[in-house]
C-alpha positions, -999 to 999 in steps of 0.1 A, spaced: 538 -154 -276 547 -189 -264 580 -193 -245 600 -225 -252 597 -256 -230 625 -281 -225 634 -315 -211 658 -321 -183 672 -356 -188 688 -357 -153 656 -350 -134 634 -364 -161 612 -333 -161 596 -317 -191 587 -280 -190 604 -252 -171 627 -248 -142 623 -222 -115 654 -206 -100 647 -186 -68 669 -168 -43 654 -164 -8 665 -149 24 670 -168 57 633 -167 64 624 -182 30 610 -150 16 616 -144 -22 643 -121 -33 647 -131 -70 631 -155 -94 638 -166 -129 620 -192 -150 636 -208 -181 633 -240 -201 642 -273 -183 670 -281 -207 691 -253 -194 715 -264 -167 712 -249 -132 746 -232 -134 736 -215 -167 703 -203 -152 719 -189 -121 734 -159 -138 701 -141 -143 690 -147 -107 723 -134 -93 723 -104 -116 688 -94 -105 697 -100 -68 729 -79 -70 709 -49 -84 681 -51 -58 701 -64 -28 737 -51 -29 742 -59 8 740 -97 4 774 -112 13 768 -150 13 748 -174 -9 741 -210 0 735 -234 -30 732 -271 -36 756 -293 -55 741 -284 -89 757 -250 -87 793 -261 -80 822 -259 -105 844 -234 -123 816 -221 -145 795 -211 -115 825 -196 -98 830 -173 -128 793 -164 -127 795 -155 -91 826 -134 -96 811 -116 -126 778 -107 -108 792 -94 -75 815 -97 -46 797 -124 -26 808 -158 -13 791 -189 -26 789 -218 -2 779 -252 -16 758 -273 8 770 -309 3 751 -341 10 765 -365 35 780 -397 20 769 -417 50 731 -411 48 709 -432 27 676 -419 13 661 -385 23 681 -362 45 673 -326 55 703 -305 46 711 -274 66 704 -241 47 691 -260 17 657 -268 34 649 -231 34 647 -230 -4 628 -263 -5 603 -250 21 597 -219 -1 591 -241 -31 566 -261 -10 548 -228 0 547 -217 -36 533 -251 -47 503 -247 -25 489 -223 -51 470 -244 -76 483 -227 -107 519 -232 -96 518 -269 -89 525 -277 -125 537 -258 -156 503 -246 -168 514 -212 -181 525 -205 -217 548 -176 -208 576 -176 -183 567 -140 -174 532 -152 -163 547 -179 -142 571 -153 -125 541 -131 -118 521 -159 -102 552 -169 -81 555 -133 -68 517 -131 -61 520 -164 -41 548 -149 -21 528 -117 -15 499 -138 -2 523 -156 22 538 -124 35 504 -108 39 492 -137 60 522 -133 82 515 -96 87 478 -101 96 471 -99 133 459 -133 147 423 -128 159 427 -153 187 454 -132 205 
């Protein structure tokens, strides 16, 4: 069964969006894949719902500007008792700027994108994409656990 694909006019991207929730080390806690035409705030509900069930001890979530607003505040209140902090861009900086806390998620996306099947939207089903994202993170975590032979 083929899952729908969409088009995000803001980012000019066709396909699917990946929403991930990571810890402070960049390790995956929750992942949701949906069509690109769904706004970030609308897609966040499922990620937060999964995270609340599996990780009830989380108290604070950092997010970028795409997750601000009243609608997102209602989603956060509906899914649990945590605090949402929006990481804002500086008005002074021009071009690329590394934002505190936000780079952790961007780094995790870069790690995931090293896997060839996850560089683009090749899969027909969102469940398959989620499975490959989890497999990529398992591979990353296993490499961290392996003892370095040079030591």
